[in-house]
C-alpha positions in Angstrom: 13.6 -146.2 35.3 16.2 -146.9 37.3 15.9 -146.5 41.5 18.3 -144.0 42.5 18.7 -144.0 46.5 19.6 -140.1 46.6 21.4 -138.2 49.1 19.1 -135.0 49.0 20.7 -132.0 50.6 18.0 -129.7 53.1 18.3 -126.9 50.8 17.9 -128.8 47.7 14.7 -129.4 49.6 13.8 -126.3 50.9 14.3 -125.1 47.0 11.2 -127.9 46.4 9.1 -126.8 48.9 9.5 -122.9 48.8 8.2 -122.6 44.6 5.7 -125.3 45.2 4.3 -122.8 48.8 5.4 -119.7 46.9 3.1 -120.8 43.7 0.6 -121.9 44.8 0.2 -118.7 47.3 0.2 -116.5 44.3 -2.1 -118.1 41.9 -4.2 -118.2 45.0 -4.2 -114.7 45.8 -4.5 -113.8 42.4 -7.2 -115.8 41.6 -9.1 -113.9 44.9 -8.7 -111.1 43.1 -11.1 -111.8 41.6 -13.7 -112.7 44.4 -17.1 -110.7 44.3 -16.2 -109.2 48.2 -13.4 -106.9 49.6 -11.3 -109.6 51.4 -8.4 -107.8 54.0 -5.2 -108.3 54.4 -5.9 -110.5 57.5 -7.6 -113.2 55.1 -4.9 -113.9 53.3 -1.9 -114.0 56.6 -4.8 -116.8 56.9 -4.0 -118.5 53.7 -0.4 -118.1 54.2 0.0 -119.7 57.6 -2.7 -122.1 56.1 -0.7 -122.7 52.6 1.1 -126.1 53.6 -2.4 -127.8 54.8 -3.5 -127.0 52.0 -1.0 -127.9 49.1 -1.4 -131.3 50.7 -4.4 -132.6 48.1 -2.6 -129.9 45.4 -0.1 -131.7 45.7 -1.0 -135.1 45.3 -2.9 -134.4 42.5 0.0 -133.2 40.5 2.0 -136.4 41.5 -1.0 -138.9 40.7 -1.1 -136.9 36.8 2.5 -136.4 36.4 4.6 -137.6 39.1 6.3 -134.6 40.2 5.8 -130.7 40.9 6.7 -127.7 39.4 9.7 -127.1 42.1 10.0 -131.2 42.0 9.9 -130.9 38.5 12.4 -128.3 37.9 15.4 -129.5 40.5 15.0 -132.6 38.5 12.7 -134.7 41.1 10.4 -137.3 40.1 8.3 -138.9 43.2 7.7 -142.9 42.0 7.9 -146.5 44.1 11.2 -147.7 43.0 10.4 -149.8 39.7 9.0 -146.0 38.1 5.2 -147.0 38.8 3.1 -144.0 38.7 1.2 -143.6 42.4 -2.3 -143.3 42.8 -4.3 -140.1 44.2 -4.3 -142.0 47.4 -0.6 -143.3 47.6 0.5 -140.0 46.3 -1.9 -138.5 49.0 -0.2 -141.0 51.8 3.3 -139.8 51.1 2.1 -135.3 51.1 0.9 -135.9 54.7 3.7 -138.9 55.8 5.8 -137.1 58.9 8.2 -140.1 58.1 11.5 -140.1 55.5 10.6 -139.7 52.0 13.6 -140.4 50.1 12.3 -143.8 48.8 10.1 -142.7 46.9 12.2 -139.6 45.0 14.1 -140.2 42.0 16.9 -137.7 40.6 17.5 -136.9 37.3 20.4 -135.3 36.8 20.1 -131.9 35.6 22.7 -129.2 34.5 24.1 -126.3 37.3 22.6 -124.1 36.1 19.1 -125.3 37.3 20.5 -125.3 40.7 21.0 -121.3 40.4 17.5 -120.9 38.6 15.4 -122.7 41.5 17.4 -120.8 44.1 16.1 -118.0 42.3 12.5 -119.5 41.7 12.5 -120.0 45.7 13.6 -116.8 46.2 11.4 -114.5 44.5 7.9 -117.1 45.3 9.1 -116.1 49.2 9.3 -112.3 48.0 6.3 -112.2 45.7 4.2 -113.7 49.2 5.8 -111.7 51.9 5.4 -108.3 49.2 2.1 -109.5 47.6 -0.2 -106.7 49.6 1.7 -104.2 47.6 1.2 -106.2 44.9 -2.3 -106.8 45.3 -2.6 -102.6 45.5 -0.5 -102.5 42.2 -2.5 -104.4 40.6 -6.1 -103.3 41.4 -4.7 -100.2 40.8 -3.8 -101.0 37.4 -7.3 -102.7 36.9 -9.0 -99.6 38.0 -7.2 -97.3 34.9 -7.3 -99.7 32.7 -11.1 -99.7 33.3 -10.8 -95.4 32.7 -12.9 -93.8 30.5 -11.3 -90.8 28.6 -12.4 -88.0 29.9 -13.4 -88.3 32.9 -12.7 -85.5 35.8 -10.6 -86.5 38.8 -13.1 -83.1 40.4 -10.9 -81.9 44.2 -13.5 -80.4 46.8 -13.0 -77.9 49.1 -13.9 -80.4 51.0 -11.7 -82.9 51.5 -12.2 -85.7 49.1 -11.6 -86.5 45.4 -13.9 -87.8 42.6 -14.5 -88.6 39.5 -16.9 -87.9 37.2 -17.4 -87.5 33.9 -18.1 -83.9 32.7 -17.3 -81.0 34.8 -19.9 -81.4 37.9 -21.7 -78.3 39.1 -21.7 -77.4 42.6 -24.6 -77.0 44.9 -24.5 -76.1 48.7 -26.3 -75.1 51.9 -29.8 -77.7 50.8 -32.8 -78.7 52.9 -33.1 -82.3 53.7 -35.7 -82.8 55.8 -36.4 -85.8 58.2 -40.0 -85.7 59.1 -39.5 -88.4 62.1 -37.6 -86.4 63.7 -39.2 -82.5 62.8 -35.9 -81.8 61.9 -33.9 -80.3 58.9 -30.4 -80.8 57.6 -28.0 -78.7 55.6 -26.0 -80.6 53.1 -23.8 -79.4 49.8 -24.3 -81.2 46.1 -22.3 -82.1 43.2 -24.3 -83.2 40.0 -22.7 -84.2 36.3 -24.7 -85.3 33.7 -24.0 -87.2 30.6 -26.5 -87.8 27.6 -28.2 -91.0 30.1 -27.0 -91.0 32.7 -27.1 -88.4 35.8 -23.9 -88.6 38.8 -24.1 -86.9 41.9 -21.9 -86.3 45.0 -24.0 -85.4 48.0 -22.4 -85.1 52.1 -23.8 -83.6 55.1 -22.0 -83.9 58.8 -24.2 -85.5 61.0 -25.6 -84.7 64.7 -23.2 -85.6 67.3 -26.0 -87.7 68.9 -26.7 -89.0 66.4 -23.1 -90.9 65.7 -24.0 -92.1 69.0 -25.2 -95.3 66.9 -22.4 -96.7 65.7 -22.3 -96.1 61.5 -23.8 -99.5 60.3 -27.0 -98.2 61.9 -26.0 -94.6 60.2 -25.9 -96.4 56.8 -28.5 -98.8 57.2 -30.9 -95.5 58.6 -29.4 -93.4 55.7 -30.2 -95.9 53.1 -33.8 -96.1 54.4 -34.7 -92.2 54.7 -33.4 -92.2 51.4 -36.2 -94.9 50.1 -39.0 -93.6 52.1 -38.3 -89.9 51.1 -38.0 -90.8 47.2 -41.1 -91.4 45.1 -41.7 -94.7 43.5 -38.5 -96.1 44.8 -38.1 -99.4 45.1 -34.8 -101.5 47.4 -33.9 -104.1 44.4 -30.3 -104.6 47.0 -27.8 -103.6 50.3 -24.7 -105.3 50.3 -21.9 -103.7 53.0 -18.7 -103.3 51.8 -14.7 -102.2 51.8 -13.5 -99.2 50.5 -10.0 -97.9 51.3 -10.3 -99.5 54.3 -13.5 -98.6 55.0 -16.8 -100.4 55.4 -19.9 -98.5 52.9 -23.5 -99.7 52.3 -23.5 -100.3 48.7 -27.6 -100.3 47.0 -29.1 -100.6 44.2 -33.2 -99.4 43.2 -35.4 -98.5 40.6 -36.7 -94.9 41.1 -40.0 -95.1 38.6 -38.3 -96.0 35.3 -34.6 -95.5 36.3 -31.8 -97.7 37.9 -29.8 -96.0 40.7 -26.7 -98.0 41.7 -25.0 -95.2 44.7 -22.4 -95.5 47.7 -22.8 -94.0 51.1 -19.8 -93.9 53.5 -19.3 -92.7 57.0 -16.1 -90.6 57.6 -15.9 -88.7 60.7 -18.9 -88.1 61.1 -18.9 -86.5 57.9 -22.2 -88.7 55.5 -20.7 -88.9 51.5 -23.6 -90.3 49.3 -22.6 -91.1 46.1 -25.1 -91.9 43.0 -25.7 -92.4 39.4 -28.6 -93.1 38.1 -29.5 -94.3 34.4 -32.2 -95.8 32.0 -32.2 -100.0 32.0 -31.1 -99.9 28.5 -27.5 -98.5 29.2 -27.3 -100.9 32.4 -25.0 -103.1 30.4 -22.6 -100.1 29.4 -22.3 -98.5 32.5 -19.5 -98.5 34.6 -20.6 -96.9 37.7 -17.9 -98.7 39.0 -15.0 -96.1 38.2 -17.4 -93.4 39.5 -18.1 -95.0 42.7 -13.7 -96.3 43.4 -12.4 -93.3 42.3 -14.1 -91.4 45.6 -10.8 -91.0 48.5 -10.5 -88.3 51.1 -7.8 -86.8 51.0 -4.9 -87.1 53.9 
């Protein structure tokens, strides 16, 4: 291939970078949806700022293998030596991080005018996708949650100001009493229960004493879990983990009670402690979709 000294206009190179950066950011964002932990918008903001740096080794790898990137390919650019030889990864990496003029390594293939239109449109789409990535993430997670939903589940709305999905019509029990032995105190709470053939679902909630709230939500959540374990016979705590639920820091737990397993979540909203639990035999663990129940919980606006 003959070497062509090109006159690359700034807006053409800007479109190339917008396409490459935008696709890299959107692919990274899509991958992050499968992470086992919650990532807030600050993570994506930092990720967006770091894209130009994180893109460098990826760009060098693509250039060393194919001699181009997606953005360069769409607008007809290849990164080669003057004699048409492919750059090694080290050379491509030096090219990517260099702040000097890079046109001496660019080969421009003749392209039709519609390629410029496609390139500019794709660059704009990538930029808009990056800007509105937060809404895209929310929509994607909602679609995933809906795709996981089970026909026949009931979205129950409580007079206490929350909603949650049950597999069957829940039973409401109010004014139940919880004893706190160490403090010689009793607390009133209400509970919703729903039973399937093999699994038991429950949501209980209570108002925490004002003095307790001074300890902070994280301390209260850990204390509540300890109280649950101590007051439940033959119970072993297998796992606990703080996660995010609708921008709230909540405590997930996994326990074994006798021959049954328990998955649950503790949530504090406005001085009210909510406990969501699913108990089930180990034989149905692989088919149990407890996430649907736990993630369906929401506070009325």
